[in-house]
C-alpha positions as CSV (number, residue, x, y, z in Angstrom):
1,M,130.2,109.3,99.4
2,V,130.2,106.3,101.9
3,E,131.3,102.9,101.1
4,I,131.5,99.4,102.8
5,I,133.7,96.7,101.3
6,Q,133.2,93.1,102.4
7,K,133.9,89.7,101.0
8,D,130.2,89.5,100.3
9,G,130.2,92.6,98.1
10,T,130.7,96.4,98.0
11,W,128.1,98.9,98.7
12,T,128.5,102.6,97.8
13,F,126.3,105.5,98.4
14,D,126.8,108.9,96.8
15,G,123.7,110.6,98.2
16,E,121.5,109.9,95.2
17,A,122.0,106.3,94.4
18,L,123.3,103.0,96.0
19,R,125.7,100.9,93.9
20,L,125.6,97.3,95.0
21,T,128.5,95.2,93.6
22,P,128.7,91.5,94.4
23,G,131.8,90.1,95.9
24,R,133.8,87.0,94.7
25,D,133.4,85.1,97.8
26,R,132.2,81.5,97.2
27,N,129.3,82.2,99.6
28,V,127.8,84.7,97.0
29,G,125.0,83.1,95.2
30,L,125.1,82.4,91.4
31,L,122.1,84.6,90.8
32,R,123.9,87.7,92.4
33,R,127.0,87.0,90.6
34,T,125.2,86.8,87.3
35,L,123.0,89.9,87.9
36,G,126.3,91.8,88.5
37,E,126.3,95.4,89.8
38,L,123.1,97.1,90.5
39,V,122.5,100.9,90.8
40,L,119.6,101.5,93.0
41,P,118.0,105.0,92.9
42,L,117.3,106.5,96.3
43,Q,113.6,106.8,95.4
44,A,113.3,103.1,95.0
45,L,114.4,102.6,98.8
46,A,111.8,102.2,101.6
47,G,114.4,101.7,104.4
48,I,117.7,100.1,105.4
49,S,118.7,98.3,108.6
50,F,121.9,96.8,110.2
51,E,121.5,93.8,112.4
52,Q,124.4,92.8,114.6
53,G,125.2,89.1,115.2
54,K,127.7,87.1,117.3
55,K,129.9,86.4,114.5
56,A,128.8,88.7,111.6
57,G,126.3,91.5,111.0
58,R,124.0,92.0,108.2
59,L,123.0,95.1,106.2
60,R,119.5,94.8,104.8
61,L,117.7,97.1,102.1
62,R,114.0,97.2,102.0
63,L,112.7,98.4,98.6
64,R,109.3,100.0,97.9
65,D,106.7,97.5,96.8
66,G,106.7,97.3,93.0
67,A,109.9,99.1,92.5
68,D,111.9,96.1,91.3
69,P,110.7,93.6,88.8
70,L,113.1,91.0,90.2
71,L,111.5,91.1,93.8
72,L,108.0,91.2,92.2
73,A,108.8,88.2,90.1
74,A,110.3,86.3,92.9
75,G,107.5,87.0,95.3
76,G,109.9,87.3,98.3
77,R,111.2,83.9,97.7
78,L,115.0,84.7,97.0
79,T,117.2,82.9,99.6
80,E,119.9,84.6,101.4
81,P,122.9,83.9,99.1
82,H,121.0,85.0,96.1
83,D,119.3,88.2,97.5
84,P,121.2,91.2,96.1
85,Y,119.8,93.4,99.0
86,Q,121.6,91.8,101.8
87,L,125.3,92.2,102.7
88,T,127.1,90.2,105.3
89,V,129.3,92.6,107.5
90,E,132.4,91.2,109.3
91,P,132.7,92.1,113.1
92,D,135.5,94.7,112.5
93,R,133.2,96.6,110.1
94,H,130.1,96.9,112.3
95,G,131.0,100.6,113.0
96,V,131.1,101.4,109.2
97,A,127.9,99.5,108.7
98,E,126.1,101.6,111.3
99,Y,127.4,104.8,109.7
100,F,126.5,103.7,106.2
101,T,123.0,103.0,107.5
102,E,122.7,106.4,109.1
103,E,123.9,108.1,105.9
104,V,121.2,106.4,103.8
105,R,118.5,107.1,106.4
106,T,119.4,110.8,106.5
107,A,119.1,111.1,102.7
108,L,115.8,109.4,102.7
109,L,114.6,111.8,105.3
110,L,116.0,114.9,103.6
111,D,114.6,114.0,100.2
112,Q,111.3,113.0,101.8
113,V,111.2,109.7,99.9
114,P,108.0,107.9,100.7
115,A,108.1,104.3,101.9
116,G,104.9,103.3,100.2
117,P,104.4,101.2,97.1
118,V,104.9,102.6,93.6
119,T,102.9,102.3,90.2
120,E,105.9,102.1,88.0
121,Y,109.2,100.1,88.0
122,L,112.2,102.1,89.4
123,L,114.8,99.5,88.3
124,P,115.1,98.2,84.7
125,G,115.3,94.5,85.4
126,P,117.9,92.2,83.9
127,S,119.2,93.0,80.4
128,V,118.2,91.0,77.4
129,P,118.8,88.8,75.5
130,L,118.9,86.2,78.2
131,S,119.0,82.5,78.2
132,V,119.0,79.9,81.0
133,S,119.1,76.2,81.1
134,A,117.8,74.4,84.2
135,G,115.3,71.8,85.1
136,D,113.7,70.2,82.2
137,G,114.3,72.9,79.7
138,T,116.1,76.0,78.4
139,V,114.3,79.5,78.3
140,S,115.4,82.3,76.2
141,F,114.0,85.8,76.0
142,D,114.9,88.6,73.6
143,G,112.6,91.2,74.9
144,E,109.8,90.3,72.6
145,R,109.5,86.6,72.7
146,V,109.9,83.7,75.1
147,R,111.3,80.5,73.6
148,L,111.1,77.1,75.6
149,E,113.2,74.3,74.5
150,W,113.1,70.9,76.2
151,N,115.8,68.4,77.2
152,W,116.0,64.7,77.6
153,K,114.5,65.0,81.2
154,T,111.3,66.4,80.0
155,E,108.0,64.5,80.4
156,D,107.3,62.8,77.0
157,A,103.6,64.4,76.9
158,K,105.1,67.9,77.2
159,A,108.2,67.4,74.9
160,A,106.0,65.9,72.1
161,A,104.6,69.6,71.5
162,G,108.1,70.6,70.6
163,T,109.7,74.0,71.1
164,R,107.3,76.6,72.4
165,T,107.4,80.3,71.4
166,L,105.5,82.9,73.3
167,A,105.0,86.4,72.3
168,L,105.3,89.0,75.1
169,T,102.0,90.5,73.9
170,D,100.2,87.2,74.7
171,L,101.4,87.1,78.3
172,T,99.6,88.3,81.3
173,A,102.0,87.2,84.2
174,V,105.1,85.2,85.0
175,E,105.7,83.1,88.1
176,W,108.9,81.8,89.5
177,Q,108.7,79.3,92.5
178,P,111.9,77.6,93.7
179,A,112.0,74.0,94.8
180,S,111.6,73.6,98.5
181,G,111.9,70.3,100.3
182,L,110.3,67.7,98.4
183,E,108.3,70.1,96.4
184,N,109.6,71.0,93.0
185,G,109.7,74.6,91.7
186,H,108.8,76.1,88.4
187,L,109.0,79.0,86.0
188,R,105.5,79.5,84.4
189,F,104.5,81.8,81.7
190,V,100.7,82.7,82.0
191,A,99.3,83.2,78.4
192,R,96.3,85.6,77.9
193,H,94.1,83.1,75.9
194,A,95.5,79.7,77.3
195,P,95.7,79.8,81.1
196,T,96.5,76.4,82.6
197,K,96.4,74.9,86.1
198,A,98.5,71.8,85.0
199,P,101.6,70.9,87.1
200,A,104.7,72.4,85.6
201,K,105.8,68.8,84.8
202,Y,103.1,68.7,82.0
203,D,102.6,72.3,81.3
204,P,104.1,73.4,77.8
205,N,104.4,76.9,79.2
206,S,106.4,76.0,82.3
207,V,109.9,74.7,83.1
208,E,109.9,72.3,86.1
209,L,112.8,73.0,88.7
210,W,114.2,70.4,90.9
211,G,116.4,72.5,93.3
212,F,119.7,72.4,91.4
213,K,122.4,75.0,91.1
214,K,121.1,76.9,88.1
215,D,117.5,77.0,89.2
216,P,117.9,80.6,90.7
217,L,118.8,81.9,87.3
218,M,115.4,81.3,86.1
219,A,114.4,84.2,88.4
220,L,116.4,86.4,86.1
221,V,114.3,85.4,83.2
222,A,111.1,86.0,85.2
223,A,112.3,89.5,86.1
224,A,113.3,90.4,82.7
225,V,109.8,89.5,81.4
226,Q,108.1,91.1,84.5
227,A,109.9,94.4,83.8
228,R,108.3,94.4,80.3
229,L,104.8,93.7,81.3
230,P,102.4,96.2,82.6
231,H,103.0,97.2,86.2
232,P,100.3,95.3,88.2
233,A,99.8,98.5,90.4
234,A,99.5,101.0,87.6
235,P,96.1,102.9,87.6
236,A,93.6,101.0,85.3
237,G,93.6,103.7,82.8
238,D,97.4,103.7,82.5
239,V,97.8,99.9,81.8
240,V,98.4,99.1,78.3
241,A,99.5,95.7,77.2
242,P,102.8,95.6,75.2
243,G,102.0,96.1,71.6
244,E,98.5,97.3,72.1
245,P,97.6,101.0,71.0
246,E,97.3,103.5,73.8
247,T,93.8,105.3,74.0
248,G,95.3,108.5,73.2
249,P,97.4,111.3,74.7
250,Q,96.3,112.7,78.0
251,P,96.9,116.2,79.2
252,A,99.7,116.2,81.8
253,P,99.1,118.0,85.0
254,T,101.2,121.0,85.8
255,P,103.6,119.9,88.4
256,S,104.0,121.6,91.7
257,G,107.2,122.9,93.2
258,D,107.7,119.6,95.0
259,D,106.7,117.5,92.0
260,H,109.3,119.6,89.9
261,D,112.1,118.8,92.4
262,A,111.3,115.2,92.3
263,L,111.3,115.2,88.4
264,L,114.7,116.9,88.6
265,R,116.0,114.1,91.0
266,R,114.6,111.5,88.7
267,L,116.6,113.0,85.7
268,R,119.7,112.8,87.8
269,E,119.0,109.3,88.6
270,L,118.5,108.3,85.0
271,G,121.7,110.0,84.0
272,E,123.6,107.9,86.6
273,L,122.0,104.7,85.4
274,H,122.8,105.7,81.8
275,R,126.4,106.5,82.7
276,S,126.8,103.2,84.5
277,G,125.5,101.2,81.6
278,V,122.2,100.1,83.2
279,L,120.2,101.9,80.6
280,T,121.0,101.9,76.9
281,D,121.0,105.2,74.9
282,E,117.6,104.5,73.5
283,E,116.0,103.6,76.9
284,F,117.6,106.7,78.5
285,T,116.3,109.0,75.7
286,L,112.8,107.6,75.9
287,A,112.7,107.9,79.8
288,K,114.1,111.4,79.7
289,Q,111.5,112.5,77.1
290,A,108.8,111.1,79.3
291,I,109.9,113.1,82.4
292,L,110.5,116.3,80.3
293,K,106.9,116.1,79.1
294,N,105.7,116.3,82.8
295,M,107.9,119.4,83.4
């Protein structure tokens, strides 16, 4: 096991997964502190780098496209203090950071982890229920329904419609856009039968964001919803909207030797996620059964 401890946080690698724990330093963003510890399976990682600077260095993890619902929902717009996959490294720990980088790279090479995109989420996303107040409203998500409630800052035309409830089965996408400069941001839910192009200020399926402290937490709501929508890169025949019946069981191909080893590694990763509390008993059981069927 290799570990690097900094004010920004602690990263630990045991050969199969990386454990990312945010620090308590004031420079750690609210989103990272709220998200808490992350357990990142090696299979979700595309690469790691260490960049030395004059005053401090930086460790960066690059995830495989589509592996993390948070990154997918945020669309690459997480700023530095909120990005859980960056770690500021003090000058006296540059050697440790370089060693940490080599250990992870060696494991990726030995396990022959591909760097390409994936067609299923390899991280579970934020846990629910989840509720965040920011901008002109409060958004709550219990895993099945999104509830939008408005405050005194909401535009009258939008507030007149009252509290909004959207079933997960009616959603096709979720968009999070932070405020930038003079441009306001938003959290928008795209409904299957009621798409809209209206600005977030008037859209009853959107919360308008103005760049205040709690705005980044809306990305957690977006990620929790994204994790429960069909993966956008899944093969067309495998995409089933939540709540819709599947077309029927398909025969599973017999795994090769390499596939069998990959399934075993996946089982170990699930066990680690379960022991660390990232997966509930029910989520772990369902995921394990799905893997065992392919073995």
